[in-house]
C-alpha positions as CSV (number, residue, x, y, z in Angstrom):
1,M,8.8,9.3,-14.8
2,D,7.1,6.7,-16.9
3,A,8.9,3.9,-18.6
4,K,7.4,2.4,-21.8
5,I,6.2,-1.2,-21.6
6,N,8.2,-3.1,-24.1
7,R,6.8,-6.5,-25.1
8,T,9.1,-9.2,-26.6
9,N,7.8,-11.1,-29.4
10,P,7.2,-14.7,-28.4
11,A,7.5,-16.1,-31.9
12,T,11.1,-15.2,-31.9
13,K,11.8,-16.1,-28.3
14,A,10.4,-19.6,-28.3
15,P,12.6,-21.4,-31.0
16,R,15.8,-20.5,-29.0
17,I,14.4,-21.9,-25.8
18,R,13.1,-25.1,-27.6
19,G,16.6,-25.8,-29.0
20,A,18.1,-26.0,-25.5
21,F,15.2,-28.2,-24.3
22,Y,15.8,-30.7,-27.2
23,L,19.5,-31.0,-26.1
24,L,18.7,-31.4,-22.4
25,L,15.6,-33.3,-22.3
26,S,15.2,-35.0,-25.7
27,L,11.7,-33.7,-25.9
28,A,10.0,-31.1,-27.5
29,A,9.3,-28.1,-25.3
30,C,8.3,-24.5,-25.7
31,A,8.9,-21.4,-23.7
32,I,5.9,-19.6,-22.3
33,P,6.1,-15.8,-22.6
34,F,5.6,-14.1,-19.3
35,A,4.7,-10.4,-19.1
36,L,6.1,-8.8,-16.2
37,Q,3.8,-6.5,-14.2
38,Q,4.5,-3.4,-12.4
39,R,2.3,-0.5,-11.0
40,N,2.0,2.9,-12.6
41,T,5.5,4.1,-13.3
42,L,8.5,2.2,-14.2
43,A,6.5,-0.6,-15.9
44,N,8.5,-3.2,-18.2
45,T,8.2,-6.8,-19.3
46,T,10.5,-9.7,-20.0
47,H,10.3,-13.5,-20.7
48,V,11.6,-16.5,-18.5
49,P,11.4,-20.2,-19.0
50,A,8.6,-22.1,-17.4
51,T,10.0,-23.9,-14.5
52,S,6.7,-25.1,-12.7
53,S,7.0,-28.2,-11.1
54,E,3.3,-28.9,-12.3
55,S,3.3,-30.0,-15.8
56,R,0.7,-28.3,-18.3
57,A,-0.6,-29.4,-21.5
58,G,2.0,-28.8,-24.3
59,T,4.8,-27.9,-21.9
60,S,7.8,-30.0,-20.3
61,P,8.7,-28.8,-17.0
62,L,12.4,-27.6,-16.9
63,A,14.6,-28.9,-13.9
64,M,15.6,-26.4,-11.4
65,P,19.3,-25.6,-11.0
66,K,20.9,-27.5,-8.1
67,F,22.4,-25.5,-5.2
68,P,26.0,-27.0,-5.1
69,T,26.7,-26.6,-1.3
70,G,24.7,-26.5,1.9
71,G,21.3,-27.6,2.9
72,V,17.9,-26.4,2.2
73,L,16.1,-25.5,5.4
74,W,13.1,-24.2,3.7
75,D,12.0,-24.9,0.0
76,Q,9.5,-22.7,-1.9
77,Y,11.4,-23.0,-5.3
78,D,8.5,-24.5,-7.2
79,N,5.1,-23.6,-8.7
80,P,6.2,-20.2,-10.4
81,A,3.4,-18.2,-11.8
82,T,3.0,-18.6,-15.5
83,E,0.1,-15.9,-15.9
84,P,0.8,-12.4,-15.5
85,P,1.5,-10.7,-13.3
86,I,4.2,-13.4,-12.8
87,N,6.4,-11.2,-10.3
88,I,6.4,-8.1,-8.1
89,G,8.9,-5.2,-7.6
90,S,11.3,-5.4,-4.6
91,Q,14.2,-2.8,-5.4
92,G,16.2,0.0,-4.0
93,F,16.6,2.8,-6.6
94,E,18.9,5.7,-6.9
95,P,18.2,8.9,-4.8
96,A,16.1,10.5,-7.7
97,F,13.5,7.5,-7.3
98,D,13.6,7.1,-3.5
99,A,9.8,7.3,-3.4
100,L,9.7,4.1,-5.5
101,D,11.7,2.0,-3.2
102,D,9.7,-1.1,-2.4
103,Q,10.1,-4.5,-0.8
104,A,8.4,-7.8,-1.1
105,A,8.6,-10.3,1.8
106,D,7.5,-13.9,2.5
107,D,7.4,-16.0,5.6
108,F,9.2,-19.3,6.3
109,V,9.4,-21.8,9.2
110,L,12.6,-23.1,10.6
111,P,12.6,-26.3,12.5
112,D,13.1,-26.7,16.2
113,P,16.6,-28.0,16.3
114,G,16.3,-29.4,19.9
115,P,18.2,-28.9,23.1
116,G,21.9,-27.8,22.4
117,F,21.3,-27.3,18.8
118,G,20.8,-24.2,16.5
119,V,19.5,-23.4,13.2
120,F,22.0,-21.3,11.1
121,V,20.9,-19.5,7.9
122,T,23.7,-19.0,5.5
123,A,22.2,-17.9,2.1
124,V,18.8,-17.1,0.4
125,R,18.1,-18.3,-3.2
126,V,15.4,-16.5,-5.0
127,M,13.8,-16.6,-8.6
128,G,13.7,-13.1,-10.3
129,E,13.8,-11.3,-13.6
130,Y,15.0,-8.0,-14.9
131,S,12.9,-5.8,-17.1
132,D,13.7,-5.8,-20.8
133,G,17.2,-4.8,-21.2
134,G,17.6,-4.3,-17.7
135,G,20.2,-5.5,-15.2
136,P,22.6,-6.4,-13.7
137,A,21.8,-5.6,-10.0
138,S,24.8,-4.0,-8.4
139,S,24.0,-6.0,-5.2
140,F,21.2,-7.3,-3.0
141,N,19.8,-6.2,0.5
142,V,18.5,-9.0,2.7
143,Y,16.1,-8.4,5.8
144,F,14.9,-10.8,8.3
145,Y,12.0,-10.1,10.5
146,S,10.0,-11.6,13.3
147,N,6.5,-13.0,12.6
148,G,4.4,-10.0,13.7
149,A,0.7,-9.1,14.1
150,D,-1.7,-10.3,11.5
151,N,1.0,-12.6,10.3
152,L,3.0,-9.9,8.7
153,P,6.6,-8.9,9.1
154,G,7.2,-7.7,12.7
155,N,10.5,-6.6,14.3
156,L,13.6,-6.4,12.2
157,I,16.1,-8.9,13.4
158,A,18.9,-8.6,10.9
159,T,19.9,-6.4,8.0
160,F,22.4,-7.3,5.2
161,L,23.2,-4.5,2.8
162,N,24.9,-4.4,-0.5
163,L,25.6,-8.2,-0.6
164,A,27.3,-9.8,-3.6
165,Y,25.3,-12.5,-5.4
166,T,25.9,-15.3,-7.9
167,G,23.6,-16.5,-10.7
168,T,21.8,-14.9,-13.6
169,P,18.0,-14.5,-14.3
170,P,15.9,-16.4,-13.1
171,D,18.1,-17.9,-10.5
172,F,20.0,-15.7,-7.9
173,T,21.8,-16.9,-4.8
174,I,22.9,-14.4,-2.1
175,N,25.3,-15.6,0.7
176,L,25.0,-14.1,4.0
177,P,28.4,-12.9,5.7
178,Y,27.2,-14.5,8.9
179,P,24.2,-16.3,10.2
180,P,21.4,-14.0,11.5
181,S,20.0,-14.9,15.0
182,L,17.3,-17.3,13.9
183,I,18.7,-20.1,15.9
184,N,15.4,-21.1,17.9
185,G,13.3,-22.2,14.8
186,G,9.8,-20.8,14.3
187,T,8.3,-18.5,11.8
188,Y,10.2,-15.8,10.1
189,W,10.0,-13.3,7.4
190,V,12.6,-12.6,4.7
191,S,12.7,-9.8,2.3
192,V,15.2,-9.8,-0.7
193,Q,15.6,-6.3,-2.3
194,A,17.8,-5.8,-5.4
195,R,20.0,-2.6,-5.1
196,Q,19.8,-1.4,-8.8
197,D,19.8,2.0,-10.4
198,F,16.8,2.5,-12.8
199,N,19.0,4.6,-14.9
200,P,20.7,2.8,-16.6
201,S,19.8,-0.7,-15.4
202,G,16.0,-0.9,-15.4
203,Q,14.3,-3.0,-12.8
204,W,14.2,-6.3,-10.8
205,F,11.2,-8.4,-9.8
206,W,10.8,-11.2,-7.5
207,H,8.9,-14.1,-9.2
208,N,5.5,-14.9,-7.7
209,R,4.5,-18.5,-6.6
210,T,1.0,-19.9,-7.3
211,V,0.8,-22.2,-4.3
212,Q,0.6,-20.7,-0.7
213,S,2.7,-21.7,2.1
214,N,1.9,-20.1,5.7
215,A,0.9,-16.6,5.3
216,D,0.4,-14.6,2.0
217,A,3.4,-12.7,0.9
218,A,3.6,-9.1,1.9
219,W,4.8,-5.8,0.2
220,E,5.5,-2.2,1.1
221,N,6.4,1.1,-0.6
222,P,7.3,3.5,2.2
223,G,7.6,6.4,-0.1
224,D,4.3,5.6,-1.7
225,G,5.6,6.5,-5.1
226,Y,3.3,3.9,-6.8
227,G,0.2,5.5,-5.1
228,T,-0.9,2.2,-3.3
229,G,-1.1,3.6,0.1
230,C,1.1,0.6,1.2
231,V,3.7,2.6,3.0
232,T,4.0,-0.2,5.8
233,W,3.8,-4.0,5.3
234,N,0.4,-5.3,3.8
235,R,-0.7,-8.2,1.6
236,K,0.5,-7.7,-1.8
237,N,-3.2,-8.4,-3.4
238,V,-4.5,-5.6,-1.1
239,C,-1.8,-3.1,-2.4
240,M,-2.4,-4.4,-5.9
241,P,-5.5,-6.5,-6.5
242,D,-4.1,-8.1,-9.6
243,Q,-1.5,-9.8,-7.6
244,V,-3.4,-13.1,-7.2
245,S,-0.4,-15.3,-6.8
246,P,0.0,-15.7,-2.9
247,D,3.7,-16.3,-2.4
248,Q,7.2,-15.8,-3.7
249,V,9.7,-18.4,-5.2
250,F,12.6,-18.7,-2.9
251,Q,14.7,-21.0,-0.6
252,I,16.3,-20.5,2.9
253,L,19.8,-22.3,3.0
254,G,21.9,-23.4,5.9
255,F,22.5,-26.0,8.6
256,E,21.8,-27.5,12.1
257,E,24.6,-27.8,14.4
258,G,25.5,-28.1,18.1
259,N,28.5,-26.2,18.3
260,P,28.4,-23.8,15.5
261,P,31.4,-21.9,14.2
262,S,31.9,-18.5,15.4
263,P,31.9,-15.9,12.7
264,T,35.1,-14.1,12.1
265,P,34.5,-10.6,13.5
266,T,35.2,-7.9,11.1
267,A,36.0,-4.3,11.9
268,T,32.7,-2.0,11.4
269,A,33.5,1.4,10.2
270,P,31.8,4.0,12.4
271,C,29.1,6.0,11.1
272,T,30.0,9.7,11.2
273,V,27.5,12.7,11.1
274,T,27.8,15.8,9.4
275,S,25.3,18.8,9.0
276,T,24.9,22.1,7.1
277,S,22.8,23.2,10.2
278,C,26.0,23.4,12.4
279,G,28.3,26.3,12.9
280,V,26.0,28.9,11.2
281,T,24.3,32.0,12.4
282,V,20.6,32.4,11.3
283,F,18.0,35.1,11.8
284,T,15.1,33.0,11.5
285,P,14.2,30.1,14.0
286,P,14.9,26.9,12.0
287,T,12.6,23.9,11.9
288,D,14.3,21.7,9.6
289,F,17.7,20.1,10.1
290,I,19.7,18.2,7.6
291,I,22.0,15.3,8.7
292,D,24.5,13.7,6.3
293,L,25.9,10.3,7.1
294,S,29.0,8.7,6.0
295,E,27.5,5.2,5.8
296,Q,24.0,3.9,4.5
297,V,21.5,4.0,7.3
298,D,18.8,1.3,7.9
299,R,15.8,3.6,7.5
300,V,13.4,1.3,9.7
301,T,15.8,2.3,12.7
302,V,15.3,5.9,12.4
303,Q,13.0,7.7,14.7
304,A,12.1,11.4,14.8
305,S,13.1,11.6,18.3
306,D,16.8,10.5,17.5
307,L,17.6,14.3,17.1
308,T,17.1,17.0,19.7
309,V,17.5,20.6,19.6
310,N,18.0,22.1,23.0
311,G,16.7,19.0,24.5
312,T,13.4,19.0,22.3
313,P,13.0,16.0,20.0
314,A,12.2,16.3,16.3
315,D,8.5,15.7,15.3
316,S,9.3,13.6,12.1
317,A,12.4,12.3,10.2
318,T,12.6,11.7,6.4
319,V,15.4,9.4,4.8
320,L,16.7,10.7,1.5
321,S,19.6,10.4,-0.9
322,G,19.9,6.6,-1.0
323,S,19.8,6.4,2.7
324,F,22.8,8.7,3.3
325,R,20.8,11.8,4.5
326,I,18.1,12.4,7.0
327,T,15.9,15.5,7.3
328,F,14.5,16.1,10.8
329,H,11.7,18.4,11.1
330,L,10.2,20.1,14.4
331,N,6.7,21.6,14.1
332,T,7.8,24.5,16.3
333,S,11.4,25.8,16.3
334,P,12.9,25.4,20.0
335,A,15.7,28.0,18.9
336,V,16.4,30.7,21.5
337,P,18.6,33.8,21.0
338,G,22.2,32.8,21.3
339,V,23.8,29.3,21.1
340,N,21.6,26.4,20.4
341,T,22.7,22.6,20.5
342,I,21.9,20.0,18.2
343,H,22.4,16.5,19.6
344,I,22.3,12.7,18.1
345,P,23.1,10.0,20.8
346,A,25.4,7.3,19.9
347,G,23.6,4.2,18.6
348,A,20.4,6.2,17.9
349,F,20.0,4.6,14.4
350,S,21.8,1.7,12.6
351,C,24.4,3.0,10.2
352,G,27.5,1.1,11.2
353,P,27.1,2.3,14.2
354,V,26.5,6.1,14.4
355,V,28.7,7.8,16.9
356,D,27.5,10.4,19.4
357,F,27.0,14.0,17.6
358,N,26.9,17.3,19.0
359,C,27.2,20.7,17.2
360,T,25.8,24.2,17.6
361,F,24.3,27.1,15.8
362,R,23.6,30.7,16.6
363,F,20.2,32.4,16.4
364,I,19.9,36.1,16.4
365,S,16.5,37.5,16.4
366,R,16.0,40.5,14.2
367,A,13.8,42.0,16.8
368,T,16.8,42.1,19.3
369,A,19.6,42.8,16.7
370,T,21.5,45.8,17.3
371,P,21.5,48.2,14.2
372,R,24.8,49.3,13.0
373,P,25.2,53.2,13.0
374,R,25.3,54.7,9.7
375,P,28.5,56.8,9.0
376,T,27.9,60.5,8.7
377,P,28.9,61.7,5.2
378,A,31.8,64.0,5.1
379,R,31.0,67.5,4.1
380,R,32.8,69.2,1.5
381,P,34.9,72.2,2.5
């Protein structure tokens, strides 16, 4: 489904922004219209103030908002892109647009705190924009990764789903419920993904940064809905050659401490499993098994082998319906005549955590089914 590109008239936008600048800076300033870029479907544009720390002819830099509490552990909140594309999509859509779910990520370095001390990340601050008329995001997902092969996101370290946030475009702060396990310092990756339905809220985009720190930013679209082929992490300019700005605008917030406060443990609701494949009688050997979950699953933790039928693991797994459903597929059905068992072990994937699941279904081969005798019609006297 294509979304029409709507371009805001800069002639009507600039005077409003200049009036604010006169009050704050007592200098003449102007707003630079930024054209939002997005691939193929769901393309929109919007305008944000130029907040680059580098002054340009005819433009006065706008001071960045100050974070009121906590310390900045890593700072890339500068040099925002002013030439299109100024940003890149990083959004989890509603189930109808699952194939368009995408994530951007950028790396950062935490200092070595020294013996007896740790580094504790408490929040992430990002610059981002909505499409014209879009927003607000319902929440944000934040993912932390180790630094992997080819300096791309590696192993997933921590996942925080559906987090509340503060701020409005272009400045968003997402507080974490507890610090992730990044206490040893070193290079890590963070991915910030808006949780926002396209209907009716449009899109959210993470603002690009023109100066590179460490490795180039990365991007992925696991469902390949944009047709880039980047179903796993790759450099964003490899996925979309017009993405020439190397990094994203963000800050990592937190503190260093020798005896960190222990997070208050909260009860985690168990993730229960149901399936329409259970408790039924079938006459054709099934190869697809649909699993419905009570909690949203972290799709990167799902493996085909998480489900077995009579001890035979599935060959593939597809996460659907906003991460509340998984379809497991076996290339060849292992069903045998009689009772068959479907099994998912406890902790197989991350959804809160998943509990052990067993159920059965009955397969009756048509070749071996006993035909019912037809009643002999009664004769008339």
